N, C-alpha and C positions, 0 to 999 in steps of 0.2 A: 090860578091864573090859566087862562086858556092860550093854547098856541095854535096858530093858523097855518094851513097850507096855502100857499098863493100860487094862483094860476095866472100867469101873465100872458096875455093874447094879442098878437099884432092885429089892430083893427083897420088901420088906413096906413098907406104909404103915399107921400107926396114927393115926386121926384123918382129917383131910382136908388133902391137899397141893395147893395151887394150881398147881403146876408140874409134878410128875412123876405117872406112872402106873406100875405094876409092870411091870417089863420094859424101861423105858426105860435108854438107855445113855449114857454120857459115855465118850469115847475120849481118852486122853492119850498122846501121844508127846512126851515132856519135851523142851523146856520148853513145847510148845503142846497146846492142845486142839484135837483134829481136828473141827472144826465140822461139816463134811460128813457125819460118821459119828455126831455126837452128836445126841441127841433134843431135851434141853433141859439148860440150865444154871440153877442158883438159887445166888444169893450166900451164902445162909445154909448150904446143904449144901457149897459149895465151901469156905467158911471152915472149916468142921469137919473137912475132910480135907486142907486145903491144905499144912500143914507134914509131911504124910506121903508126898505125892506124888513128890517128888525122891527121897527115900531109897529109897522102893519101886522106883522107875524105875531106880535104880543097884544093885538086889539086896539091900538090907538086908531082913534076916529080918521077914515079917509077925509071928512070934511075938516076936521081940526087941522090935518096936515096940508089943507089946501088942494086936495086931489079930487074933490066932489062938491056939488052944490048942496046936496042932501045927505043925512045920515043913511047910509047903506052899506052894503058889504062890497061896494065896487068903487073904483076910483081911476084916474087916468094920468099918464105921463108921457112924454115924448122924448126922443133921443135929442143928442146935441147937434147933429149935423143940419146946418140950415138948408142945404140943398140949393138948386139953381136960383140966381145966378152966381151964388157965392162959391158952391162946391159941385162936383160932378154927382154927389150922392143924393141923399133926400131924407125928409123928416118921417119918421116912424112914429104912429101914436099907438100905445099899448093901453090895454084895459087890464087892470089888476083886480081879481076877484079874489076873495077870501072864503076858504072853506074851513070849518072845525077840524082840527087834526088831533089834538092832544090835550087832555085836561090834566093840570098838575096841581 
């Protein structure tokens, strides 16, 4: 089984995000977040993608998980904050890209 490194990149921010800016990255080498290569971590954003990270790191299809329209090594999720007019925050769109990391 292959294990993949996940590169999660902030693609868009609608509203205001107190944590991320466009281009920020979170690096995951399951089961750990590579802190030295990660720009920021937000518990709201992490919560919205947490259940997807282990399956994606083990090769489950982005399309099968509903994160992409086509079979590719990239998919999309967004944080839970709805932004204005409901909160003072904003919704962040993340791209998750998979890179081969380890073969077992």
